[in-house]
N, C-alpha and C positions, 0 to 999 in steps of 0.2 A: 326237794331242793329248799335250803335254807334261805331266808331273806337277807339282803344286805342293807335293810332300812335303818338299823339303828345307828351305823355310822353316819348316814344321811341326815338323821334326825339331830345327832349331836352337832354336826356341822352347821345345820340350819339354826340351831340354837346359840351357836357360838357368837360372841360378841367381836371376835376378831376378824370375822369375814364380813364383807359388805355385798358379796353377791354369791349366788348358788354354785358358781364355778371355782371358787377360791380354794377349795380343799383338794389335796391330792386323791382322796377317796371318791370324791364326786367328779374328779377330772378323767376318770377312766373312760375309754372309748367305747360306745355302745355297739358298734360293728365288730369290735375285737371279740365279743362275748355272745352276740346274738346275730342271726341271720334274718334280715327283714324280708317279708313277703308281701302279699297282696294288701292293698288299701282296703280297710274296713269301715271308714267313715272319715268325714272332714268337718271342720267348724270354722269359726271366724278367726281363731288364732291356734288351732291344733289339728294334727291329723293322727289317725289311729291306723297302725298297721300290724299284721300279724308278725310275730317274731319267734324264732326258735333258738333255745339255747344251745350253743355249740357243743357244751360238754354233756349235758343230760339228754338232749334231743326233745326236752319238753317244749310245747307250744304255748305262747302267751299272747297277750294284746299289748302293744307298745304305744303309749299316748305320747306324741312328740309335739311339745308346746313351743311356739314361737315367743321368745321372751320380748321381742320388740313390742308385741301387741298384748301383752298380759303384764299386770301388776306383780312385782317381785314379792310383795307382802302376802299377796294371795297365793301365790305359787308355794311360798313357805309354809303357809298355814294348811294348804291342801296336804302337802307331804307329810307335815307333822301329824296332822289328824288321821291320815290314812295308815300311817306307821303304827298307830295305837290300835287299829282296828283287826280284830282277829275272830271272825264269827262265820259259821257256815252260810248265813244268808247275807253276808256282806262281801262285796269284791275285795280281794285282797291285793295289797301292794307288795310286790316281790323285790323290786330293785329300783334304784334311782341312778341316772347319769345326767351329767350337766357339762355343757361347754358355754362359751360366752354368748352363743346365740340360741341354744336350745335347751329345754329341760325335758328328759325322756322317763316316763314312768312305766315300768314293767307290771302289769296286772294280769288277773285271771283272764283267760280267753273265754268268753260266754258267747255261744254260737246258737243259742235257742231262740234269739229274738225276743221282743218286748212282750209284755202282757197282751197288748193290743194284737200283735202279731199272732199269738197262740190263740186268742178268742176267734179271730178270722179263720185260723188255720183248721181248727176242730169244728164239728158240726153239732156237737151236743153239749155246748158251754151252758152252765146252769148254776143256780145258787150254790150247790155242792162245790162246783169248781171255783167260784168267786171266793167261798169261805176258805178254801185250801190255800189260796193266794194270800188272803189275809193272815192266815196263821203264820206263814213264812215271814211275812213283812212285819208283824206285830212282834214276833221273836227277836227279829233283828232291831226294831225301834226300842224294845225293852232293854237290850244289851247296850245299844248305843246311848240312851238316856241315862243308864246306870254309870257309864263311864264319862258322862258329861258332855256328850257330843249331841247337837241337835242338827238334823240334816238340812232343812229348810227349803228344799226343792224337790219333794216327792211328787211324782207324776208318773203316768204309765210308761213313759220313755225310759225312766230311770229304774224300772223294775224289769230285769232281764233273767230269762231262763238259761241255765247252765248249758243244755244241749239241745238239739233238735231230733236227736235220735230215740225214737220211742222205746227202743230195747235197752236204753241206759238206765240204770237205777237212779240217776240224776235228772232224768227227763222232766220231772214236775219240780225240781228245786228252783227256787228264784233267788236272786241276790239284788241287794240294793246297790246302785252303781252312782257315780258322779258326786264326789265330795267337794266339788268346787265351791259351793256355797255353805258347806257345813261350818259349824263354829262350835268351839269348846267354851261351855258355861260352867261356872261354880257359884258358890254361895256369894262371892264377892262382886260378880258382875252380871249384868242383865243385857239381853240382846236388843238392839235399837234399829239396825240397818233394815231399810225397806228392800226386800228382795224376794225371789220366788217367781213362780209361773202364775200369771193373772187368775186362770180358771181354778187353781188349786190353792190359792194364797188365803191365809187365816185372817179374820177380821182384825185382830189386835195388830197385825203387821200394817194395816192400812190406817191405822190412828194417827192422830197429830204427831209431830216431829218426835217429841221426847217420850212417847209411850214405849214401854219395855215389853218383852215377851220371852216365852221359854219353850221347852220341848213340847208344849201343848200344841204348837203349830203343825207339828207332824201328825198328830192324831186327827186334826181337822183335815189336813190334805188327803189322808188315807181314807177318811170318810167321803171325801169328794170322789176319790178313785173308785170306791166301791159303788156309789151312786152311778157313776159313769158306766162301769163295767155291767151293771144290771139292766140298764135301759138304752144305753148308747148315746146319751147327751148329758150335758152338765147341768147341775141343779140351778146354777146362778146365771145362765146363758143370756146374753142381751148383745144386740148389735152395737150398742154404745157402752164404752168402757166405764163412764162414770155411772151409769145406771147399773152396770154389773157389780162395780165395786160397792155401791150403795146397797144393793141386795145382798151382798156378802157380809157388810157391816151390821146390817139388821136380821141377818139369818133369814131372809125372806126366800122360801122355795116351797115347792109342794111335790106330791107324788101323783101326777096326772094321769087320768084315765084315758085311753085303755092301757097305756104303757107299763102301768104299775099293778093292774088288776090281779095278775097272777103271782105277784111277788109276796113272800110270806111277811107277816106281821113282825117276825123276829128279825129279818133284814131291815125293815123300816125302822125298828126300834134302835137297832144298831146305829144306823146312819143318823137319827135324830140326836142321839146321846153324842155322837162324834161331833156333830155340827152345832153343838151348843156355843152360842156367842160368847159368853163369859168363860174365859179360859179357866178361871178358878172352879168352874163347875164342870168343865169338860172332863171326861175320864183320862187316866193315864194309860200308856200303852199295855201295862200289866192288868189293869182294870178291864180293859177291852178284850183282853185274853180270856177273862173270866165271864164275858157275856154269854148267855145261853145259846145264842145263835152260832157263836164261835166255837164253843165248847162241843156243840152237836155237829160241827163242820158243816154248817148249812142246813137247809130244811128241805130233805129229799122229797117230801110230799108236795113241796110247792116249787119243783126244780124248773117248771115250763116257764121260759121268758117270752115276751111278746114277739110276734112274727116278724115285726120290723126291726128287732135289735141288731141282727147281723148287717142289714143294708144300711141302718144308721151309721154303724161304726165304719163301714166301708166308704160310704160317700163323705164322711167327715175327714178321710184322707186328703180330700180336696180342700185347701185352706179356705175357699169362699164359704163353705158350710159351717165354718166354726163361728161361734158366738151367734148361731141362729137357733130359734126356737124349734121345739119338738114338732110343732105342726108344719113347718117349712119342710123339715126332714122328711115327715110323712107325705107330705105331697109329692115331693121329689122321688122317695123310694117307690111309690105307687106307680110312677111312670117309667121304672127301670124295666127294661126287657132282657130276659135271659137269652144269650146266644152262646154257640159253642164253636170251636175252631180246631180242627185236628192238627196234631203236630206236623210241622212242615209247611202248612198252608199259611197264606198271608191274611191277616186281619184287614189291613189297609195297605195301599201302594202309593208311593210318591207320584204326585200328578193326578191322583184321584180327587174328584170333588167331594170334600168332607161334609157331612151333615149330622155327625153324631160323635160323642165321646164315649170312653169304656173304662170300666173298673174291672180289674182282675179279680174273680171271686174264687177261681181254683186254677193251678197250673201256673204257667209263666209265659211271657213274651219276650223277644228281643227287638230292640229298635236299631234300624241301619240307616246311615246316611251314605249315599254312593257306595253301597255294598259293605261299608265298614260298621262293625258294631259299635254304637256309642252309648247304649243303655240297655239294661235288663230290668224288668219289672215282674215281681212275683205277687202273691195274694196281697190285696190291698193297693197295688199300684194302679195308676191311672194314666191315661194318654188320649190325645185327640181333643183336647178341650177347646182349642181354638176354633174348632168347626162349630162350636156353639154361638160364637159372636162374630166371626168373620167368614164371609162366603168366598172362600178361596181354595185353592188345590192343596193337598197334603204335601208335605215337604220332606217326609221320612217314610221308609217302609217298616211295618211292624209284622213280624212273624211269629206264629204260636210254636212253642217248644212243648206244649202238652204239660202233664203232670209229672213229666220225667225229672224235672229239677227237684222234685221233693219226694219221689218215689223211686222204685227200681228202675233201672235204665231201660229194661224190657217193657215197660208199660206203654200202651198207645191211648191212654186217656186224654181227651181233648182239654184244651184250655176253655174254662167257662168264664164268660164276661157278663157284666151288666152293662147294657147299652142305653145311653140316654140321648134321644133325638133332640135337634134343635127345636122343633115345633113344640115338643112336650116341655123343654126347658124354657121356652117363651111363655107358656102357660103359667109356669111356677113364678116367672119374673113378674107377671101382671099383678100377682098378689105380694111378691117380695121383690121389689124393683133394685133393691141395693145388690142383689146377686149378679146382675149383668155387668155393673161396673167394677165388681170384685173380680170377676172372671175375666174381663178384659185385660186388666192388669197383669194377672197371672199368665194368661195366654200369651200376651206380648213378650213377657219375659221368657217363657219357655221357647217360643219362637226364636228369640234372640240367641238363646243357647244353642238351638238345633242348627241355626244358620252359621253361628260361629264354628260350630263343629263342622259343618259343611264346607266352610272356607278353609279350615285347617286341613281337612281331607284333600281338597283340591290343591293346596299349596304343596302337600306332600307327595300328591300324584305328579305335579309339575317337576318337583325337584328330583323324584325318581327316574321319570322319563327322560330328563335332560342328563342325568347320570348315566343311564344306559345308552343313550344316543352319543354322549360324549365319548364313552369306551369304545364305541362302535366306530366312530369318526377317526379316532387316533389308532385304530388297529392296523396290522400289516396290510400291504397292497394285495396279499393273496385273498383277503376277505373282500376285495373289490370285484370279484368276479360277478358275471350277470346273476348267478343264483343268489349270491350274498345280497348284491344291490336290491334284486327283487324283494328278498326278505326285509331289507332296510326300509324300502318304500311301503311295505306292508305294515310294518311297525309304525312308521310316521302317520299313515292314515288311522290306525287304531289309537295312536296318541291324540291326534286331532279330535277323534270321535269322543274321547275320555274328556279332554279339556274343554270341549264345546257342550258337553252334557247330552250329546245325541245318542250315546249309548252308556250303559252303566256296567261297571266291572261286576262280573258274577263270581260266586264262590268257585274254587277249583273243582272241576269234575272229577268224581271219584275214579273213572276210567283212565285218566292219564297216568303215566308213570311218574314216580316221585321226583325224578329229575326234571321232567317236563313241567310238572305241576309247580315245582319250586321257581323255575325260570319264568313260567308265565305270570306267577303271582308277583314276582319281582318287578317285571316290566310293567304290569298293569296298576299295581299298587304302589309303586316306588318304595319297596321294602316295608311297606305299611300295612300289608295284608296279615291277617291272622286267622288261623284255621278254626278259631273259636267261633267264627262266623256260621259254621256249619251246625245245624240245629242239635245234631247228636252229641256235640261236644259241649253244649251249654251247661254250666253249673251256676244256679242262681246263689248269690252270697250277699246280696244287699238288703237283707230284712233284719236290721239291727243286730249284727253279728258282732259289732264292737263290744267291748267290755263296759262300756258306759256311753252316756249321750255326750258327744263332743260339744264344747262350749263355743 
């Protein structure tokens, strides 16, 4: 498929247009040329959906941006920059559509997840694996810097694998995504805007207002990413941002024991050079590619990472463990208990007294409210965190679907979970009291989200039941026979049970006829029931499958 970006770029550069929808080329209708599918991700002002080109049947990711909440100058910049990028390790912009309210970008569909997803997915991540990641990203950075583009927001979430299919030749191929903060730099201008993600931001960006910086900031960010990949925590972590920023500006970090004891001197040397505070002395992307550790693609003799590496990465999926030092992560990971749950079994049920939370280490689970699926959590997902701070009953059902979401559908491998009990968490909180207040905020937000979903389900239940009842009330007199009336009274009783919460709608029984199953589903769920609630039909798709991190 050829790109349609050149016309878009010309329109964006045109001085005759005041907005992105003013040219006939950009005024094409997205849905005339693409079929939009499932949602892949959402952000503050954008949503990402899967799209299929109607002519070629090729699949893409479509980033749909709400113009009301995004600066037009930034949108123009993102389109113009991405239109110049053509490299196997950078996400490609294939097409652009615009209307008065939305800007839609058609991009590569990347389904392999983020670097962090892949680290958690495989059990043998090593220095060799990390060096392979670095080779791809450095190749992309060298290309971008050569054409004058500085990314400015490198982080693990913006490094995506092309596919999750191990049999594909592109299984280990990484692409840099999200050029929303990228900037074109030439000899006549220098970058000044303070931007980026705190953990990965370079010291020169944090300097006083009129300081300038260049492509060296990407090299710094990649050095931080490597540090994180090898030990599971960030080099400048601190619970207080001012302290963390001061550590960054002074280049104050260590390779603490025992977490770095098995890491090679070559890897440490690469990180040390990348995290040089003075950007003039920091190596370029090309010089980094020439580093002996990169050229040898890691140190195979020193491939063993610390035993806590995986659990560190896993528990940091829960935001309360971000900006926490390694010792706190270690104290928490030591208290994690491994538990398994066969496919089809429930990890926890609504109404149970909760006393633990869980992290998914292998396989997947599905979250139900009133029998309706509201969420799916694969490797790295977590749930039940409210039980660590609130002594109350569960408000959702969580069912294991085992490893089938990632492997062949015939597998019976159980879901493996890391369990953190309230009593163990309280022990950690005695040493790190800020954890409990952080978790309380997150737990309250998630409980609000589940309760909101619960309310939505009950509303749709009521609407569906009233719709069915209304049709029956208005039917012919022949339907008022004793048999029919008895059936109606039975339905009313069931409806009352559903609406008062004394019984929960169950998934359709496989033994029912298709017609009976369809009828029962409509009555009980008000046309809201989905057969995806059956464990065998679950497909996990929520692990970074979008073509970029949504802003």
